[in-house]
N, CA, C and O of each residue as an XYZ file, in Angstrom:
460
protein
N       8.124    -24.770    -73.321
C       8.673    -23.447    -73.507
C       8.162    -22.544    -72.387
O       6.978    -22.556    -72.050
N       9.062    -21.776    -71.828
C       8.699    -20.916    -70.712
C       8.764    -19.457    -71.119
O       9.519    -19.077    -72.014
N       7.961    -18.649    -70.446
C       7.994    -17.205    -70.682
C       8.887    -16.564    -69.623
O       9.350    -17.231    -68.698
N       9.118    -15.281    -69.769
C       9.957    -14.561    -68.810
C       9.322    -14.537    -67.427
O      10.035    -14.468    -66.426
N       7.991    -14.593    -67.350
C       7.286    -14.563    -66.068
C       7.205    -15.939    -65.412
O       6.839    -16.049    -64.241
N       7.541    -16.979    -66.153
C       7.444    -18.337    -65.641
C       8.719    -18.667    -64.865
O       9.804    -18.757    -65.438
N       8.571    -18.843    -63.568
C       9.702    -19.190    -62.712
C       9.400    -20.506    -62.009
O       8.240    -20.914    -61.944
N      10.414    -21.174    -61.485
C      10.147    -22.417    -60.752
C       9.200    -22.214    -59.566
O       8.330    -23.048    -59.316
N       9.369    -21.112    -58.840
C       8.492    -20.857    -57.697
C       7.050    -20.620    -58.142
O       6.118    -21.132    -57.521
N       6.864    -19.851    -59.207
C       5.507    -19.613    -59.724
C       4.868    -20.923    -60.166
O       3.686    -21.160    -59.917
N       5.646    -21.762    -60.817
C       5.121    -23.056    -61.266
C       4.788    -23.945    -60.065
O       3.760    -24.622    -60.061
N       5.648    -23.945    -59.053
C       5.390    -24.754    -57.858
C       4.105    -24.306    -57.164
O       3.312    -25.142    -56.728
N       3.898    -23.010    -57.061
C       2.679    -22.494    -56.428
C       1.432    -22.866    -57.220
O       0.398    -23.195    -56.638
N       1.526    -22.813    -58.540
C       0.393    -23.200    -59.381
C       0.075    -24.693    -59.196
O      -1.092    -25.080    -59.129
N       1.108    -25.512    -59.116
C       0.905    -26.951    -58.919
C       0.297    -27.211    -57.539
O      -0.572    -28.072    -57.398
N       0.745    -26.476    -56.528
C       0.172    -26.644    -55.192
C      -1.298    -26.239    -55.158
O      -2.082    -26.826    -54.411
N      -1.679    -25.253    -55.950
C      -3.101    -24.908    -56.057
C      -3.886    -26.060    -56.664
O      -4.993    -26.357    -56.216
N      -3.329    -26.710    -57.673
C      -3.993    -27.873    -58.272
C      -4.142    -29.000    -57.250
O      -5.174    -29.669    -57.200
N      -3.110    -29.205    -56.441
C      -3.183    -30.224    -55.398
C      -4.279    -29.854    -54.396
O      -5.029    -30.718    -53.941
N      -4.365    -28.576    -54.060
C      -5.361    -28.102    -53.103
C      -6.792    -28.348    -53.542
O      -7.673    -28.553    -52.707
N      -7.030    -28.329    -54.848
C      -8.388    -28.596    -55.349
C      -8.515    -30.030    -55.872
O      -9.452    -30.364    -56.598
N      -7.555    -30.862    -55.486
C      -7.551    -32.303    -55.779
C      -7.517    -32.634    -57.266
O      -8.086    -33.634    -57.704
N      -6.857    -31.801    -58.019
C      -6.632    -32.078    -59.443
C      -5.268    -32.761    -59.575
O      -4.338    -32.224    -60.177
N      -5.178    -33.958    -58.995
C      -3.892    -34.634    -58.872
C      -3.275    -35.020    -60.211
O      -2.064    -34.889    -60.392
N      -4.082    -35.489    -61.141
C      -3.533    -35.879    -62.445
C      -2.958    -34.676    -63.181
O      -1.876    -34.752    -63.762
N      -3.684    -33.573    -63.154
C      -3.196    -32.353    -63.802
C      -1.942    -31.849    -63.098
O      -0.999    -31.399    -63.749
N      -1.930    -31.925    -61.770
C      -0.752    -31.499    -61.009
C       0.454    -32.352    -61.373
O       1.559    -31.830    -61.520
N       0.255    -33.659    -61.521
C       1.356    -34.570    -61.872
C       1.909    -34.221    -63.255
O       3.124    -34.214    -63.454
N       1.031    -33.936    -64.198
C       1.462    -33.563    -65.555
C       2.241    -32.256    -65.522
O       3.300    -32.143    -66.139
N       1.717    -31.271    -64.804
C       2.399    -29.977    -64.705
C       3.756    -30.108    -64.013
O       4.721    -29.449    -64.400
N       3.824    -30.957    -62.994
C       5.085    -31.169    -62.286
C       6.119    -31.807    -63.205
O       7.271    -31.375    -63.239
N       5.716    -32.823    -63.944
C       6.648    -33.483    -64.870
C       7.159    -32.500    -65.918
O       8.341    -32.502    -66.262
N       6.267    -31.671    -66.413
C       6.645    -30.663    -67.406
C       7.640    -29.656    -66.812
O       8.633    -29.304    -67.449
N       7.362    -29.202    -65.597
C       8.247    -28.224    -64.952
C       9.611    -28.829    -64.640
O      10.634    -28.158    -64.769
N       9.627    -30.097    -64.230
C      10.901    -30.729    -63.892
C      11.769    -31.005    -65.118
O      12.981    -31.174    -64.986
N      11.171    -31.052    -66.301
C      12.006    -31.180    -67.503
C      12.764    -29.885    -67.757
O      13.869    -29.905    -68.301
N      12.173    -28.758    -67.366
C      12.834    -27.461    -67.528
C      13.796    -27.172    -66.380
O      14.902    -26.679    -66.599
N      13.367    -27.485    -65.146
C      14.171    -27.204    -63.950
C      14.305    -28.477    -63.112
O      13.638    -28.592    -62.084
N      15.138    -29.429    -63.512
C      15.200    -30.722    -62.811
C      15.776    -30.663    -61.395
O      15.509    -31.549    -60.584
N      16.550    -29.644    -61.097
C      17.209    -29.561    -59.790
C      16.641    -28.458    -58.907
O      17.314    -27.990    -57.988
N      15.424    -28.046    -59.173
C      14.815    -26.935    -58.443
C      14.147    -27.442    -57.159
O      13.178    -28.199    -57.227
N      14.656    -27.030    -55.988
C      14.117    -27.531    -54.723
C      12.632    -27.240    -54.504
O      11.927    -28.068    -53.926
N      12.143    -26.086    -54.951
C      10.719    -25.778    -54.769
C       9.836    -26.753    -55.538
O       8.787    -27.167    -55.044
N      10.251    -27.117    -56.733
C       9.480    -28.088    -57.516
C       9.597    -29.488    -56.920
O       8.616    -30.229    -56.876
N      10.786    -29.847    -56.467
C      10.969    -31.166    -55.867
C      10.161    -31.301    -54.578
O       9.574    -32.353    -54.325
N      10.125    -30.255    -53.769
C       9.328    -30.331    -52.540
C       7.831    -30.340    -52.860
O       7.043    -30.914    -52.108
N       7.438    -29.716    -53.959
C       6.041    -29.788    -54.398
C       5.701    -31.206    -54.845
O       4.596    -31.688    -54.596
N       6.644    -31.874    -55.501
C       6.453    -33.285    -55.847
C       6.292    -34.141    -54.602
O       5.488    -35.073    -54.583
N       7.057    -33.825    -53.560
C       6.930    -34.545    -52.290
C       5.541    -34.332    -51.694
O       4.924    -35.266    -51.182
N       5.061    -33.101    -51.767
C       3.728    -32.779    -51.244
C       2.642    -33.531    -52.015
O       1.702    -34.055    -51.418
N       2.773    -33.580    -53.327
C       1.803    -34.300    -54.151
C       1.780    -35.780    -53.785
O       0.711    -36.354    -53.578
N       2.960    -36.400    -53.704
C       3.002    -37.822    -53.362
C       2.501    -38.076    -51.943
O       1.861    -39.098    -51.693
N       2.778    -37.173    -51.019
C       2.276    -37.323    -49.655
C       0.748    -37.297    -49.648
O       0.120    -38.111    -48.971
N       0.148    -36.372    -50.394
C      -1.311    -36.277    -50.459
C      -1.933    -37.536    -51.052
O      -3.048    -37.911    -50.691
N      -1.215    -38.184    -51.958
C      -1.726    -39.387    -52.610
C      -1.395    -40.666    -51.844
O      -1.828    -41.753    -52.226
N      -0.626    -40.533    -50.763
C      -0.249    -41.712    -49.989
C       0.919    -42.478    -50.571
O       1.159    -43.621    -50.180
N       1.647    -41.885    -51.486
C       2.837    -42.512    -52.078
C       4.050    -42.078    -51.258
O       4.790    -41.176    -51.650
N       4.238    -42.730    -50.125
C       5.242    -42.269    -49.170
C       6.670    -42.446    -49.661
O       7.527    -41.611    -49.370
N       6.942    -43.510    -50.395
C       8.297    -43.691    -50.933
C       8.625    -42.577    -51.924
O       9.737    -42.049    -51.921
N       7.672    -42.225    -52.761
C       7.874    -41.129    -53.707
C       8.020    -39.795    -53.005
O       8.843    -38.968    -53.398
N       7.223    -39.581    -51.963
C       7.321    -38.337    -51.193
C       8.702    -38.209    -50.567
O       9.289    -37.127    -50.555
N       9.215    -39.319    -50.047
C      10.542    -39.296    -49.437
C      11.618    -39.028    -50.487
O      12.569    -38.290    -50.228
N      11.473    -39.625    -51.670
C      12.453    -39.407    -52.738
C      12.497    -37.931    -53.133
O      13.573    -37.339    -53.214
N      11.343    -37.349    -53.374
C      11.288    -35.931    -53.744
C      11.847    -35.051    -52.620
O      12.623    -34.131    -52.879
N      11.453    -35.333    -51.373
C      11.920    -34.519    -50.248
C      13.435    -34.621    -50.090
O      14.110    -33.612    -49.887
N      13.965    -35.834    -50.183
C      15.418    -36.010    -50.062
C      16.165    -35.248    -51.148
O      17.199    -34.637    -50.879
N      15.656    -35.282    -52.359
C      16.318    -34.566    -53.452
C      16.188    -33.056    -53.299
O      17.124    -32.322    -53.618
N      15.051    -32.585    -52.819
C      14.910    -31.148    -52.562
C      15.916    -30.707    -51.506
O      16.526    -29.645    -51.628
N      16.087    -31.523    -50.473
C      17.025    -31.184    -49.400
C      18.479    -31.292    -49.851
O      19.357    -30.636    -49.291
N      18.726    -32.104    -50.843
C      20.087    -32.202    -51.384
C      20.504    -30.878    -52.016
O      21.663    -30.476    -51.912
N      19.568    -30.205    -52.667
C      19.861    -28.924    -53.318
C      19.649    -27.730    -52.388
O      20.278    -26.685    -52.559
N      18.761    -27.888    -51.403
C      18.476    -26.805    -50.455
C      18.205    -27.416    -49.081
O      17.053    -27.697    -48.749
N      19.252    -27.624    -48.277
C      19.074    -28.263    -46.969
C      18.123    -27.515    -46.038
O      17.619    -28.104    -45.081
N      17.870    -26.258    -46.290
C      16.972    -25.480    -45.449
C      15.539    -25.435    -45.943
O      14.739    -24.663    -45.413
N      15.186    -26.236    -46.938
C      13.838    -26.227    -47.499
C      12.846    -26.756    -46.460
O      12.791    -27.957    -46.194
N      12.070    -25.847    -45.881
C      11.156    -26.198    -44.803
C      10.069    -27.173    -45.204
O       9.734    -28.073    -44.434
N       9.513    -27.012    -46.393
C       8.448    -27.913    -46.829
C       8.986    -29.331    -46.964
O       8.336    -30.279    -46.523
N      10.151    -29.491    -47.558
C      10.747    -30.822    -47.718
C      11.072    -31.432    -46.357
O      10.888    -32.633    -46.160
N      11.553    -30.622    -45.420
C      11.854    -31.128    -44.079
C      10.591    -31.623    -43.387
O      10.593    -32.699    -42.790
N       9.506    -30.842    -43.463
C       8.245    -31.243    -42.825
C       7.683    -32.515    -43.447
O       7.185    -33.385    -42.733
N       7.757    -32.629    -44.760
C       7.229    -33.817    -45.431
C       8.061    -35.035    -45.068
O       7.515    -36.110    -44.821
N       9.364    -34.877    -45.034
C      10.248    -35.988    -44.675
C       9.938    -36.468    -43.257
O       9.851    -37.672    -43.015
N       9.774    -35.543    -42.330
C       9.430    -35.904    -40.952
C       8.075    -36.603    -40.908
O       7.914    -37.594    -40.195
N       7.108    -36.103    -41.656
C       5.776    -36.708    -41.691
C       5.837    -38.151    -42.181
O       5.196    -39.033    -41.610
N       6.608    -38.389    -43.239
C       6.735    -39.752    -43.770
C       7.434    -40.647    -42.758
O       7.014    -41.784    -42.545
N       8.493    -40.150    -42.134
C       9.207    -40.947    -41.140
C       8.312    -41.282    -39.955
O       8.357    -42.405    -39.452
N       7.504    -40.337    -39.501
C       6.596    -40.605    -38.388
C       5.537    -41.633    -38.759
O       5.168    -42.467    -37.933
N       5.054    -41.583    -39.971
C       4.060    -42.572    -40.406
C       4.661    -43.968    -40.371
O       4.004    -44.921    -39.951
N       5.903    -44.089    -40.809
C       6.576    -45.385    -40.774
C       6.871    -45.832    -39.358
O       6.731    -47.012    -39.038
N       7.283    -44.895    -38.497
C       7.604    -45.224    -37.121
C       6.371    -45.724    -36.382
O       6.464    -46.663    -35.591
N       5.229    -45.116    -36.626
C       3.997    -45.520    -35.948
C       3.530    -46.908    -36.357
O       2.712    -47.511    -35.663
N       4.035    -47.422    -37.470
C       3.615    -48.739    -37.946
C       4.607    -49.837    -37.582
O       4.415    -50.994    -37.957
N       5.666    -49.485    -36.856
C       6.676    -50.476    -36.505
C       6.141    -51.407    -35.426
O       5.781    -50.939    -34.346
N       6.077    -52.721    -35.685
C       5.531    -53.638    -34.687
C       6.378    -53.710    -33.420
O       5.836    -53.934    -32.338
N       7.689    -53.525    -33.527
C       8.550    -53.602    -32.348
C       8.250    -52.484    -31.366
O       8.511    -52.631    -30.172
N       7.720    -51.396    -31.828
C       7.431    -50.267    -30.954
C       6.026    -50.363    -30.352
O       5.675    -49.569    -29.479
N       5.240    -51.303    -30.798
C       3.853    -51.377    -30.359
C       3.730    -51.760    -28.888
O       2.860    -51.244    -28.187
N       4.596    -52.665    -28.413
C       4.467    -53.141    -27.041
C       5.855    -53.199    -26.408
O       6.650    -54.072    -26.756
N       6.159    -52.288    -25.489
C       7.470    -52.330    -24.842
C       7.567    -53.527    -23.906
O       6.566    -53.965    -23.339
N       8.756    -54.044    -23.751
C       8.973    -55.164    -22.843
C       9.193    -54.643    -21.431
O       9.769    -53.575    -21.225
N       8.725    -55.418    -20.471
C       8.899    -55.045    -19.074
C      10.068    -55.769    -18.428
O      10.402    -55.479    -17.279
N      10.688    -56.684    -19.117
C      11.798    -57.427    -18.530
C      13.040    -57.269    -19.379
O      12.981    -56.978    -20.574
N      14.159    -57.472    -18.723
C      15.439    -57.447    -19.414
C      16.271    -58.584    -18.851
O      16.579    -58.595    -17.659
N      16.631    -59.518    -19.675
C      17.426    -60.689    -19.267
C      16.798    -61.415    -18.078
O      17.506    -61.848    -17.169
N      15.489    -61.548    -18.082
C      14.804    -62.274    -17.025
C      14.549    -61.463    -15.767
O      13.907    -61.960    -14.842
N      15.029    -60.235    -15.706
C      14.835    -59.391    -14.529
C      13.698    -58.409    -14.795
O      13.515    -57.923    -15.911
N      12.955    -58.139    -13.753
C      11.851    -57.204    -13.871
C      12.344    -55.795    -13.594
O      13.115    -55.570    -12.661
N      11.899    -54.857    -14.399
C      12.216    -53.456    -14.107
C      11.441    -53.026    -12.870
O      10.364    -53.554    -12.592
N      11.971    -52.092    -12.148
C      11.323    -51.593    -10.936
C       9.943    -51.040    -11.295
O       9.794    -50.243    -12.222
N       8.956    -51.481    -10.546
C       7.604    -50.979    -10.741
C       6.813    -51.729    -11.801
O       5.662    -51.381    -12.066
N       7.398    -52.744    -12.408
C       6.705    -53.513    -13.445
C       6.683    -54.980    -13.052
O       7.620    -55.486    -12.435
N       5.624    -55.644    -13.410
C       5.538    -57.081    -13.212
C       5.992    -57.776    -14.482
O       5.722    -57.304    -15.586
N       6.663    -58.867    -14.329
C       7.098    -59.642    -15.490
C       5.872    -60.227    -16.170
O       4.939    -60.682    -15.509
N       5.884    -60.211    -17.501
C       4.772    -60.788    -18.261
C       5.207    -62.129    -18.805
O       6.390    -62.357    -19.054
N       4.252    -63.008    -18.987
C       4.585    -64.331    -19.523
C       4.128    -64.459    -20.928
O       4.321    -65.505    -21.547
C-alpha cells in the first residue's frame, strides 16, 4: 500500500541509498515491492539495473536496463549501465585480445607475419 507521498522516483532514490550503504538484500526486497505497484516505471527498472550491476549480475542488469529504455529511451542511468555491461563483455572477448597481422597470407604494411 502506498501513501500520497510515495512515488516511483522517491522509492527509486530510497533503494539507491540502500545500495549505496551495501544493504543489497533490503534493496532487492524494496525493489520487488515497488515493482509490484509500478511494474513499468523506468526509474525503478534502472535502479534494478544498478543493483544488479553492483552485485555483478550483468545479465540481470542488462534486462532491467533494456526494459527501462523500452519505456523511456532517454533514461540516462539505464543507458550508462547498458554501456557498462556491454564494455565488460567486450573486454572479455578472446577474439579481440590479439589482432592478426596478416590477411590471406599477406603481411600488412609495417607488420611482420607471425607464425
